[in-house]
BAPA-414192 format. One line per field, with one value per residue (C-alpha): x, y, z. Coordinates in nm, 3 decimals. Layout:
<pts>
c1 X;...
c2 Y;...
c3 Z;...
</pts>
This chain:
<pts>
c1 -9.702;-10.072;-10.195;-10.181;-10.419;-10.194;-10.445;-10.235;-10.297;-10.372;-10.147;-10.163;-10.267;-10.013;-10.214;-10.218;-9.843;-9.775;-9.975;-9.799;-9.460;-9.542;-9.646;-9.363;-9.079;-8.836;-8.733;-8.365;-8.166;-8.080;-7.727;-7.465;-7.405;-7.161;-6.825;-6.836;-6.639;-6.433;-6.337;-6.225;-6.022;-5.860;-5.769;-5.579;-5.389;-5.272;-5.171;-4.813;-4.649;-4.842;-4.729;-4.368;-4.409;-4.583;-4.284;-4.052;-4.248;-4.227;-3.849;-3.830;-4.019;-3.806;-3.492;-3.608;-3.704;-4.072;-4.074;-3.964;-4.220;-4.498;-4.390;-4.406;-4.748;-4.866;-4.738;-4.930;-5.255;-5.247;-5.184;-5.459;-5.714;-5.611;-5.643;-5.976;-6.121;-5.992;-6.139;-6.472;-6.472;-6.386;-6.673;-6.912;-6.786;-6.832;-7.186;-7.271;-7.125;-7.349;-7.649;-7.565;-7.692;-8.025;-8.150;-8.452;-8.751;-9.034;-9.376;-9.738;-9.932;-10.265;-10.261;-9.938;-9.581;-9.330;-8.988;-8.927;-8.639;-8.620;-8.641;-9.000;-9.126;-9.408;-9.598;-9.862;-9.677;-9.687;-9.332;-9.238;-8.919;-8.692;-8.355;-8.086;-8.303;-8.206;-8.497;-8.518;-8.783;-8.937;-9.200;-9.471;-9.472;-9.808;-9.702;-9.371;-9.240;-8.919;-8.813;-8.471;-8.325;-7.972;-8.008;-7.638;-7.632;-7.857;-7.793;-7.441;-7.596;-7.441;-7.706;-8.005;-8.338;-8.636;-8.938;-9.311;-9.617;-9.688;-9.323;-9.156;-8.867;-8.627;-8.447;-8.084;-8.131;-8.112;-8.326;-8.101;-8.360;-8.720;-8.989;-9.238;-9.480;-9.485;-9.638;-9.420;-9.462;-9.189;-8.955;-8.650;-8.569;-8.852;-8.685;-8.491;-8.183;-8.189;-8.117;-7.810;-7.699;-7.680;-7.423;-7.225;-7.190;-6.972;-6.727;-6.369;-6.279;-5.970;-5.686;-5.663;-5.344;-5.294;-5.336;-5.077;-4.839;-4.888;-4.812;-4.491;-4.385;-4.471;-4.268;-3.973;-3.967;-4.022;-3.735;-3.507;-3.619;-3.568;-3.244;-3.093;-3.219;-3.049;-2.730;-2.721;-2.774;-2.476;-2.261;-2.357;-2.251;-1.925;-1.827;-1.892;-2.233;-2.445;-2.717;-2.989;-2.849;-2.803;-3.167;-3.262;-3.053;-3.203;-3.556;-3.482;-3.354;-3.645;-3.906;-3.740;-3.776;-4.145;-4.392;-4.680;-4.904;-4.868;-5.188;-5.425;-5.270;-5.331;-5.697;-5.741;-5.586;-5.812;-6.119;-6.031;-5.973;-6.310;-6.485;-6.316;-6.423;-6.776;-6.782;-6.687;-6.975;-6.754;-6.884;-6.615;-6.767;-6.441;-6.186;-5.887;-6.017;-5.904;-5.539;-5.596;-5.741;-5.405;-5.241;-5.472;-5.288;-5.570;-5.932;-6.186;-6.481;-6.824;-6.963;-7.324;-7.378;-7.004;-6.847;-7.188;-7.479;-7.710;-7.980;-8.103;-8.285;-8.402;-8.246;-8.317;-8.549;-8.544;-8.830;-8.878;-9.121;-8.868;-8.652;-8.726;-8.509;-8.613;-8.522;-8.628;-8.494;-8.403;-8.712;-8.959;-9.266;-9.272;-9.036;-8.997;-9.017;-8.924;-9.007;-9.013;-9.372;-9.697;-9.623;-9.294;-9.462;-9.720;-9.441;-9.246;-9.557;-9.608;-9.238;-9.268;-9.587;-9.433;-9.129;-9.345;-9.551;-9.246;-9.108;-9.185;-8.976;-9.168;-9.107;-9.272;-9.293;-9.092;-9.151;-9.059;-8.887;-8.939;-8.725;-8.691;-8.875;-8.710;-8.470;-8.351;-8.359;-8.722;-8.809;-8.660;-8.893;-9.186;-9.074;-9.058;-9.408;-9.539;-9.358;-9.502;-9.855;-9.907;-10.048;-9.799;-9.902;-10.238;-10.394;-10.197;-10.343;-10.141;-9.916;-10.044;-9.699;-9.353;-9.004;-8.776;-8.447;-8.165;-7.798;-7.729;-8.019;-7.978;-8.354;-8.690;-9.050;-9.411;-9.748;-10.009;-10.348;-10.249;-9.915;-9.565;-9.345;-8.967;-8.697;-8.324;-7.975;-7.990;-7.760;-7.985;-8.309;-8.235;-8.133;-8.479;-8.663;-8.822;-8.738;-8.446;-8.269;-7.993;-8.149;-8.167;-7.801;-7.704;-7.901;-7.744;-7.396;-7.484;-7.622;-7.331;-7.071;-7.226;-7.187;-7.557;-7.696;-7.933;-8.242;-8.428;-8.799;-9.007;-9.337;-9.541;-9.887;-9.898;-10.039;-10.141;-9.847;-9.813;-9.528;-9.309;-8.967;-8.827;-8.614;-8.909;-9.141;-8.898;-8.872;-9.018;-9.051;-9.163;-8.908;-9.072;-8.746;-8.449;-8.416;-8.092;-8.049;-7.786;-7.630;-7.387;-7.054;-7.028;-6.859;-6.576;-6.512;-6.239;-6.046;-6.078;-5.941;-5.652;-5.586;-5.569;-5.300;-5.097;-5.135;-4.991;-5.323;-5.430;-5.795;-5.996;-6.361;-6.536;-6.897;-7.184;-7.261;-7.208;-6.840;-6.898;-7.099;-6.837;-6.551;-6.731;-6.774;-6.420;-6.281;-6.502;-6.369;-6.014;-5.990;-5.915;-5.739;-5.850;-5.658;-5.750;-5.878;-6.203;-6.218;-6.532;-6.610;-6.542;-6.189;-6.093;-5.892;-5.984;-5.674;-5.596;-5.238;-5.340;-5.632;-5.385;-5.144;-5.437;-5.600;-5.304;-5.272;-5.402;-5.711;-5.829;-6.205;-6.369;-6.737;-7.018;-6.871;-7.063;-7.044;-6.797;-6.567;-6.529;-6.434;-6.173;-6.034;-5.990;-5.815;-5.591;-5.478;-5.412;-5.186;-4.980;-4.941;-5.198;-5.416;-5.749;-6.054;-6.361;-6.686;-7.028;-7.395;-7.568;-7.647;-7.396;-7.125;-7.106;-6.839;-6.613;-6.655;-6.580;-6.276;-6.122;-5.893;-6.140;-6.497;-6.677;-7.055;-7.300;-7.501;-7.779;-7.825;-7.652;-7.827;-7.813;-7.605;-7.339;-7.333;-7.303;-7.007;-6.827;-6.567;-6.659;-6.999;-7.025;-7.322;-7.318;-7.214;-6.943;-6.608;-6.449;-6.541;-6.325;-6.024;-6.097;-6.110;-5.777;-5.631;-5.746;-5.632;-5.282;-5.287;-5.384;-5.104;-4.858;-4.973;-4.902;-4.550;-4.511;-4.584;-4.331;-4.058;-4.136;-4.121;-3.809;-3.620;-3.724;-3.612;-3.258;-3.253;-3.377;-3.142;-2.822;-2.744;-2.746;-2.522;-2.272;-2.273;-2.212;-1.935;-1.760;-1.765;-1.982;-1.743;-1.971;-2.280;-2.628;-2.768;-3.122;-3.256;-3.524;-3.793;-3.707;-3.749;-4.084;-4.181;-4.082;-4.286;-4.604;-4.579;-4.451;-4.447;-4.809;-4.989;-4.772;-4.796;-5.176;-5.171;-4.954;-5.212;-5.468;-5.248;-5.473;-5.385;-5.140;-5.151;-4.889;-5.066;-5.203;-4.879;-4.681;-4.655;-4.925;-4.863;-4.624;-4.798;-4.488;-4.508;-4.156;-3.927;-3.583;-3.706;-3.876;-3.579;-3.331;-3.533;-3.570;-3.232;-3.009;-3.133;-3.382;-3.291;-2.913;-2.975;-3.206;-2.966;-2.667;-2.830;-2.944;-2.586;-2.444;-2.677;-2.548;-2.176;-2.221;-2.374;-2.080;-1.826;-1.997;-1.954;-1.575;-1.554;-1.278;-1.191;-0.991;-1.156;-1.415;-1.767;-1.918;-2.209;-2.488;-2.672;-2.457;-2.533;-2.906;-2.910;-2.718;-2.973;-3.253;-3.088;-3.072;-3.442;-3.534;-3.327;-3.498;-3.844;-3.767;-3.601;-3.914;-4.126;-3.925;-3.918;-4.296;-4.326;-4.048;-4.231;-4.540;-4.373;-4.118;-4.025;-4.095;-3.904;-4.082;-4.092;-4.278;-4.564;-4.900;-4.876;-5.252;-5.297;-5.288;-5.424;-5.428;-5.048;-5.028;-5.247;-5.044;-4.713;-4.854;-4.971;-4.645;-4.442;-4.668;-4.620;-4.242;-4.254;-4.420;-4.159;-3.871;-3.997;-4.230;-3.980;-4.156;-4.189;-3.833;-3.686;-3.879;-3.750;-3.393;-3.319;-3.331;-3.409;-3.124;-2.894;-2.850;-2.601;-2.818;-3.120;-2.922;-2.814;-3.154;-3.330;-3.089;-3.220;-3.524;-3.337;-3.071;-3.328;-3.512;-3.192;-3.075;-3.416;-3.418;-3.069;-3.168;-3.486;-3.290;-3.031;-3.303;-3.464;-3.133
c2 1.813;1.847;1.738;2.013;2.087;2.015;2.097;2.293;2.667;2.811;3.118;3.424;3.409;3.517;3.828;3.923;3.860;4.069;4.365;4.346;4.326;4.648;4.819;4.701;4.653;4.363;4.179;4.302;4.467;4.831;4.854;5.044;5.383;5.325;5.496;5.794;5.764;6.065;5.913;5.581;5.785;5.980;5.648;5.547;5.878;5.838;5.472;5.399;5.390;5.702;5.892;5.805;5.953;6.261;6.321;6.269;6.525;6.774;6.728;6.790;7.114;7.233;7.147;7.372;7.094;7.153;6.933;6.637;6.718;6.741;6.408;6.230;6.381;6.248;5.900;5.910;6.036;5.794;5.495;5.612;5.641;5.302;5.141;5.315;5.175;4.827;4.838;4.955;4.668;4.423;4.554;4.511;4.161;4.070;4.207;3.996;3.690;3.746;3.755;3.406;3.247;3.389;3.263;3.041;3.019;2.773;2.934;2.830;3.028;2.936;2.614;2.488;2.472;2.647;2.791;3.160;3.399;3.542;3.892;3.810;3.749;3.983;4.038;3.767;3.507;3.159;3.030;2.663;2.616;2.310;2.245;2.428;2.715;3.078;3.293;3.569;3.794;3.859;3.595;3.487;3.111;2.940;2.581;2.433;2.080;2.050;2.382;2.525;2.847;2.977;3.342;3.409;3.654;3.882;3.799;3.637;3.343;3.024;2.789;2.741;2.881;2.649;2.812;2.733;2.834;3.201;3.300;3.555;3.467;3.721;3.762;3.653;3.365;2.995;2.691;2.432;2.160;2.086;2.216;2.498;2.716;3.097;3.412;3.700;4.007;4.235;4.240;4.425;4.747;4.695;4.386;4.383;4.267;4.577;4.796;4.589;4.556;4.932;4.941;4.626;4.687;4.989;4.807;4.735;4.377;4.216;4.180;3.854;3.653;3.786;4.142;4.085;3.934;4.231;4.465;4.269;4.302;4.677;4.735;4.539;4.714;5.052;5.008;4.900;5.186;5.450;5.296;5.290;5.640;5.775;5.588;5.742;6.084;6.039;5.900;6.196;6.438;6.259;6.282;6.648;6.655;6.959;6.911;6.964;6.689;6.461;6.502;6.419;6.103;5.994;6.056;5.867;5.563;5.563;5.598;5.323;5.077;5.155;4.911;5.158;4.905;4.624;4.676;4.732;4.440;4.213;4.325;4.258;3.913;3.819;3.952;3.765;3.447;3.481;3.539;3.234;3.024;3.150;3.026;2.684;2.694;2.796;3.109;3.291;3.487;3.679;3.782;3.702;3.343;3.297;3.306;3.082;2.815;2.799;2.708;2.416;2.101;1.887;1.847;1.685;1.601;1.474;1.183;1.248;1.506;1.597;1.273;1.130;1.269;1.309;1.148;0.871;0.560;0.256;-0.045;-0.315;-0.373;-0.638;-0.749;-1.054;-1.189;-1.159;-0.918;-0.704;-0.576;-0.238;-0.090;0.238;0.560;0.820;0.955;0.819;0.675;0.382;0.094;-0.277;-0.434;-0.808;-1.016;-1.390;-1.401;-1.212;-1.194;-1.027;-0.774;-0.694;-0.644;-0.420;-0.214;-0.169;-0.077;0.184;0.331;0.369;0.538;0.797;0.865;0.977;1.184;1.520;1.483;1.391;1.341;1.598;1.639;1.937;1.989;1.654;1.490;1.389;1.560;1.549;1.813;1.818;1.556;1.327;1.023;1.085;1.152;0.806;0.653;0.827;0.689;0.336;0.364;0.470;0.179;-0.082;0.051;0.236;0.556;0.599;0.631;0.784;1.028;1.039;1.181;1.467;1.360;1.440;1.419;1.462;1.387;1.554;1.408;1.466;1.428;1.262;1.009;0.969;0.889;1.060;0.960;1.068;0.961;0.902;0.743;0.599;0.448;0.570;0.533;0.551;0.573;0.625;0.472;0.095;0.104;0.369;0.183;-0.194;-0.190;-0.044;-0.315;-0.610;-0.960;-1.113;-0.891;-1.122;-1.159;-0.777;-0.750;-0.992;-0.795;-0.475;-0.618;-0.726;-0.381;-0.178;-0.403;-0.296;0.071;0.124;0.376;0.191;0.305;0.106;0.159;0.043;0.110;0.051;0.127;0.468;0.516;0.881;0.963;1.337;1.374;1.114;1.218;1.090;0.826;0.710;0.696;0.513;0.182;-0.172;-0.122;-0.365;-0.373;-0.341;-0.375;-0.212;-0.017;0.002;0.331;0.392;0.731;0.682;0.861;1.171;1.098;1.347;1.247;0.986;1.221;1.503;1.291;1.184;1.552;1.636;1.367;1.508;1.854;1.736;1.773;1.503;1.399;1.238;1.137;1.259;1.148;1.052;0.746;0.382;0.277;0.007;0.244;0.512;0.277;0.138;0.483;0.589;0.282;0.343;0.704;0.602;0.786;0.473;0.155;-0.201;-0.216;0.134;0.135;0.305;0.505;0.594;0.863;0.613;0.561;0.924;1.009;1.300;1.519;1.700;1.582;1.213;1.298;1.464;1.174;0.936;1.135;1.307;1.066;1.053;0.844;0.804;0.744;0.863;0.751;0.811;1.147;1.387;1.763;1.826;1.557;1.759;2.065;1.860;1.709;2.053;2.188;1.885;1.912;2.281;2.207;1.995;2.300;2.199;2.449;2.268;2.285;2.132;2.062;2.063;2.122;2.096;2.331;2.174;2.189;2.567;2.564;2.334;2.540;2.858;2.702;2.554;2.767;2.724;2.631;2.484;2.470;2.306;2.551;2.313;2.084;2.295;2.490;2.863;2.818;2.632;2.883;3.174;3.007;2.909;3.094;2.901;2.781;2.510;2.593;2.236;2.048;1.875;1.773;1.840;2.204;2.217;2.096;2.364;2.627;2.513;2.533;2.889;2.980;2.857;3.044;3.369;3.334;3.254;3.560;3.790;3.636;3.679;4.048;4.084;3.902;4.121;4.447;4.354;4.273;4.602;4.778;4.637;4.780;5.118;5.128;5.015;5.351;5.520;5.243;5.284;5.659;5.628;5.368;5.583;5.879;6.071;6.029;5.788;5.984;5.875;5.651;5.711;6.013;6.031;6.142;5.849;5.609;5.760;5.727;5.357;5.302;5.475;5.404;5.046;4.872;4.894;4.747;4.431;4.386;4.395;4.149;3.909;3.929;3.780;3.484;3.172;2.842;2.628;2.252;2.226;2.448;2.155;1.961;2.227;2.239;2.425;2.799;2.872;3.191;3.397;3.637;3.760;3.463;3.352;3.216;3.542;3.745;3.527;3.555;3.927;4.035;3.756;3.654;3.868;4.201;4.182;4.063;4.355;4.604;4.469;4.524;4.878;4.976;4.803;5.011;5.329;5.232;5.107;5.431;5.620;5.391;5.440;5.812;5.773;5.733;5.503;5.412;5.685;5.958;6.202;6.102;6.308;6.528;6.686;6.493;6.177;6.144;6.209;5.931;5.697;5.764;5.698;5.370;5.267;5.360;5.154;4.863;4.863;4.872;4.588;4.392;4.450;4.315;3.992;3.986;3.996;3.684;3.517;3.581;3.396;3.065;2.969;2.646;2.679;2.901;3.163;2.953;2.670;2.892;2.934;3.284;3.320;3.200;3.553;3.790;4.074;4.062;4.083;4.392;4.543;4.492;4.655;4.959;4.987;4.979;5.250;5.462;5.406;5.540;5.857;5.893;5.863;6.020;6.305;6.592;6.770;6.455;6.337;6.675;6.673;6.328;6.414;6.169;6.140;5.854;5.606;5.575;5.252;5.109;5.188;5.031;4.720;4.665;4.762;4.514;4.242;4.291;4.071;3.761;3.802;3.819;3.523;3.320;3.391;3.299;2.972;2.877;2.949;2.742;2.457;2.470;2.476;2.168;1.982
c3 22.613;22.510;22.175;21.915;21.630;21.335;21.060;20.801;20.777;20.434;20.458;20.238;19.877;19.615;19.546;19.915;19.943;19.636;19.771;20.109;19.938;19.752;20.077;20.301;20.052;20.028;20.347;20.341;20.611;20.560;20.426;20.613;20.459;20.178;20.195;19.962;19.640;19.730;20.060;19.896;19.645;19.931;20.101;19.793;19.814;20.167;20.211;20.323;19.982;19.869;20.178;20.100;19.749;19.881;20.111;19.814;19.608;19.891;19.908;19.528;19.554;19.847;19.650;19.370;19.124;19.055;18.746;18.962;19.228;18.963;18.810;19.147;19.219;18.882;18.973;19.302;19.145;18.852;19.078;19.316;19.042;18.904;19.249;19.306;18.981;19.063;19.420;19.280;19.032;19.309;19.526;19.232;19.177;19.539;19.532;19.226;19.398;19.704;19.471;19.339;19.664;19.771;20.106;20.078;20.321;20.327;20.348;20.317;20.058;19.919;20.132;19.965;20.085;19.865;19.890;19.823;19.844;20.198;20.051;19.943;20.294;20.404;20.727;20.793;20.591;20.751;20.779;20.827;21.028;21.070;21.234;21.041;20.915;20.966;21.079;20.827;20.979;21.319;21.384;21.630;21.689;21.628;21.684;21.804;21.848;22.062;21.915;22.024;21.881;21.885;21.979;22.019;21.724;21.932;22.298;22.302;22.491;22.360;22.511;22.273;22.397;22.407;22.234;22.279;22.082;22.130;22.190;21.954;21.720;21.578;21.249;21.250;21.491;21.397;21.459;21.620;21.691;21.632;21.399;21.409;21.221;21.278;21.138;21.017;21.237;21.104;20.796;20.675;20.855;21.113;21.264;21.584;21.396;21.175;21.480;21.562;21.201;21.157;21.435;21.354;20.980;21.051;21.280;21.169;21.059;21.198;20.943;20.751;20.723;20.372;20.494;20.772;20.518;20.283;20.567;20.632;20.272;20.270;20.582;20.441;20.106;20.267;20.505;20.221;20.000;20.273;20.385;20.035;19.963;20.274;20.187;19.839;19.986;20.210;19.928;19.709;19.975;20.035;19.669;19.664;19.496;19.559;19.822;19.562;19.343;19.643;19.728;19.372;19.379;19.716;19.585;19.264;19.449;19.695;19.422;19.215;19.506;19.595;19.429;19.396;19.228;19.488;19.683;19.386;19.202;19.498;19.523;19.151;19.174;19.460;19.276;18.959;19.158;19.325;18.994;18.843;19.139;19.106;18.750;18.891;19.143;19.440;19.614;19.813;20.094;20.175;19.913;20.132;20.162;19.800;19.906;20.210;19.979;19.807;20.134;20.213;20.318;20.464;20.350;20.587;20.364;20.436;20.228;20.142;19.875;19.849;19.734;19.640;19.438;19.733;19.516;19.742;19.608;19.799;19.622;19.886;20.180;20.450;20.666;20.886;20.620;20.338;20.135;19.835;19.554;19.421;19.087;18.920;18.778;19.038;19.219;18.959;19.134;18.901;18.930;18.999;19.344;19.349;19.653;19.731;19.853;19.897;20.272;20.199;19.972;20.242;20.499;20.262;20.195;20.572;20.608;20.328;20.471;20.816;20.668;20.483;20.798;20.986;20.701;20.551;20.236;19.924;19.550;19.324;18.950;18.822;18.449;18.293;18.588;18.948;19.214;19.591;19.789;20.126;20.259;19.974;20.199;20.293;19.933;19.848;20.107;19.941;19.599;19.751;19.895;19.548;19.384;19.626;19.638;19.312;19.462;19.747;20.103;20.026;20.277;20.599;20.913;21.059;21.353;21.703;21.865;21.717;21.845;21.587;21.468;21.709;21.611;21.952;21.924;21.550;21.514;21.511;21.568;21.520;21.660;21.389;21.453;21.784;21.668;21.729;21.418;21.455;21.193;21.229;21.223;21.280;21.576;21.734;21.668;21.689;22.060;22.140;21.959;22.137;22.034;21.845;21.597;21.478;21.134;21.106;21.212;20.939;20.682;20.808;20.761;20.406;20.320;20.464;20.298;19.966;20.068;20.119;20.367;20.599;20.792;21.054;21.084;21.383;21.559;21.869;22.000;22.166;22.509;22.540;22.771;22.711;22.959;22.790;22.664;22.334;22.509;22.712;22.405;22.174;22.354;22.331;21.957;21.692;21.411;21.074;20.878;20.719;20.395;20.206;20.013;19.750;19.695;19.407;19.399;19.185;18.847;18.916;19.277;19.208;18.977;19.230;19.516;19.292;19.208;19.582;19.624;19.334;19.493;19.821;19.998;20.238;20.229;20.511;20.514;20.828;20.831;21.054;20.845;20.936;20.918;20.657;20.433;20.469;20.390;20.083;19.933;20.031;19.844;19.540;19.495;19.568;19.899;20.101;19.992;20.073;20.396;20.524;20.880;20.981;21.297;21.486;21.732;22.014;21.884;21.915;22.227;22.443;22.392;22.070;22.047;22.023;21.791;21.552;21.559;21.484;21.204;21.039;20.748;20.399;20.331;20.688;20.734;21.053;21.088;21.332;21.425;21.641;21.553;21.836;21.696;21.373;21.583;21.772;21.449;21.290;21.601;21.628;21.264;21.295;21.596;21.352;21.129;20.870;20.691;20.721;20.494;20.659;20.489;20.653;20.599;20.933;21.215;21.447;21.181;21.234;21.506;21.302;20.987;21.179;21.346;21.030;20.818;20.532;20.617;20.322;20.327;20.087;19.885;19.780;20.080;20.353;20.628;20.664;20.982;20.794;20.511;20.753;20.929;20.605;20.396;20.080;19.967;19.707;19.487;19.348;19.672;19.467;19.615;19.276;19.320;19.633;19.426;19.163;19.438;19.584;19.231;19.181;19.536;19.453;19.120;19.290;19.548;19.267;19.075;19.367;19.390;19.012;19.047;19.329;19.127;18.825;19.023;19.223;18.905;18.755;19.068;19.011;18.653;18.771;19.069;18.887;18.716;19.064;19.209;18.920;18.960;19.338;19.302;19.044;19.281;19.033;18.740;18.552;18.437;18.537;18.264;18.391;18.574;18.838;18.595;18.365;18.659;18.733;18.367;18.378;18.693;18.575;18.201;18.180;18.512;18.626;18.328;18.310;18.689;18.670;18.377;18.580;18.852;18.606;18.503;18.484;18.657;18.465;18.422;18.699;18.954;19.151;19.122;19.307;19.684;19.877;19.917;20.196;20.314;20.248;19.953;19.969;20.035;19.923;19.591;19.494;19.608;19.419;19.097;19.124;19.269;19.145;18.797;18.610;18.763;18.695;18.337;18.272;18.443;18.248;17.912;18.016;18.108;17.796;17.578;17.751;17.714;17.355;17.246;17.408;17.241;16.901;16.957;17.007;17.384;17.521;17.879;18.046;17.838;17.967;17.877;17.595;17.701;17.505;17.233;17.277;17.644;17.573;17.311;17.542;17.815;17.570;17.474;17.844;17.875;17.574;17.691;18.032;17.870;17.627;17.910;18.118;17.837;17.826;18.206;18.227;18.008;18.204;18.528;18.405;18.516;18.777;18.594;18.214;17.980;17.771;17.450;17.629;17.742;17.585;17.433;17.424;17.780;17.920;17.658;17.906;17.918;17.540;17.546;17.826;17.639;17.321;17.520;17.710;17.385;17.241;17.551;17.522;17.167;17.293;17.567;17.314;16.998;17.104;17.146;17.425;17.637;17.558;17.654;17.983;18.071;17.973;17.691;17.314;17.073;17.055;16.755;16.558;16.808;17.102;16.937;16.851;17.214;17.354;17.128;17.246;17.601;17.533;17.407;17.674;17.958;17.806;17.769;18.124;18.256;18.058;18.185;18.541;18.515;18.359;18.634;18.897;18.744;18.740
</pts>
């Protein structure tokens, strides 16, 4: 290709950019028309459970019981309003989470490179593009070096398009290879992507695994509710009950079994989980991914920046003239360079200068400290050059030819002042060097054994061969030397890996680094033991079954992987029924992140491509944050199951009076009526259920097994139908019978009616509410009894219980309300038994948990 004038453009001034921003507005896509609030409210009024209740209300009106119909309508409306408010809050929370990670763009303004929020781009801005960048506006390319662009978001074409100077670039596409400078031609709603976005934003999303599981639970409960309701209608007719009363009984049973608050509680649990993760620097891009995190069984993690700090520092250099030991603080330009001779210092200086010439990353002063601007490894080379020469590399002529880094070649090169400078992985550079390299091989072995990341740097005179390819140019090289860079492990990495093991989650390191370097870091953080084998890309078989058998073990290290290897590893582990979390930060990691059950992208060092493909973005790039996200995911899944166990047990207590009535052939009066059941559902169930959805993770959350994916399983059913529910129901019926006995009733006698029966029904109502209160605390844990829990750990539940007890007092002691519900305040006997409901439920729960542990 011909030589290109690479003198840097000055770009817009800040004043010009500000004026254009005021004229054109921010560079954001037009949002799809928001669903009107009234429509979202209507949706809450017509979901499956709501439709069942509407039908029940209609039957009540037809049967001549308008008060029952009105009560059911109130239940539907109150739940719909509650769900609407929760959904609105969840939407607002998701919006705030998206704002946590603004997309950054590199521009040239006033002759200086700087990073800005993509929303601040304006027409005529000069944009600098590198591999991994997402193009955030329509552009006209002014210079390009081996530039390839993934246009699949616009065209569906999977093969990257090669772009030359003068060609257009469009917002929404991605740079997969090469470098370029371009001028902004259109922003925001004027871009080509905006036309497509308007259409695609309104399309339906496929249901998530959690949504499908919720639908299964809804269908199961609805079938049971309708089936039991029909059965009670038939029993009522068989025992001679009037058709009107039979309808009432059937409606009551159906309503008692419908968990009206299930869907809003799930939404709230997911939103709370996402907010908690955001506070721990984990940005969830989809709410339903919160639950999937709890099911993770295998984490494939990168090394650099995830297990390590991604703060590179050259600590040793090797040249043929001698070695150097380098010390200094971080990216500080001052430090100590110890060599054995002046010749060695001269060689190290030439090595450092060559490294800076084929790098764009630099160290810059930010307030009171020096930081990396650009690639941390390249910034470390700049810091080395400053340490060996005092003023760094000085003025460097712009390159006249550039062969950008390629993941397949694992090296890059530039032509500066008639010399080709090459840097890259030693095993990609050393074979292309002329002369003996055995001393370099020995130094490489020494560096990698210490866990250092190693770069080889070489050069050769450049003949002006404009048609040469990268492979043709990078040959017959003169090796300048090796640099050993240290990227220390993060302080929390070892504890996080250990936490994964306790959580039953396998961890593998999947990295492109040298095997010895990868193994050294893996051992340092406790991921691999001393005898752990290290696999490389060449060791991976071609078929997924054998890859799975080879990789499916805890602590495996796979080095020198290509991007397609990560995709194959994810697919192979999924075939072995693993729920896979895969980390990545590069352009080519996108397919693996998309294919994994949970794609985890780096927020600081990751590319836009990786972040777009991921379900979770780590704002701090820290492996420990993945573990925290898994913990919150498990806690959210457990909270949904807590709500189900709580509601199912209450269903038993509400259903039991109808069962006793039916089994007695109508001779035993109904201890609870339909209106009382509705009052329990709307007045006491919902608040506690929502509070259980906000239960924080416990100290044992990560020690439990990964979430199974089943919300309603045998364990939940046993707790609800076999332990807590019968205990609550027993105390409710005991309160009814005890009140009757205190009034003089004995077996064989007719039940007293009037005030006595109203007080007995009130005692049953009070016993169920008090039993529910104890039940809510019992459902906070599957293993620990109520007395062992932190009572302040879920303050929302304490508030919910206080409100519910206050509402219960209104239901019992306000005459108008009590008369409408068909009960009266309990007498002393009724209150005594009702109050015993709480300790009985707690005791039964404690005995069951103790039996389960034994």
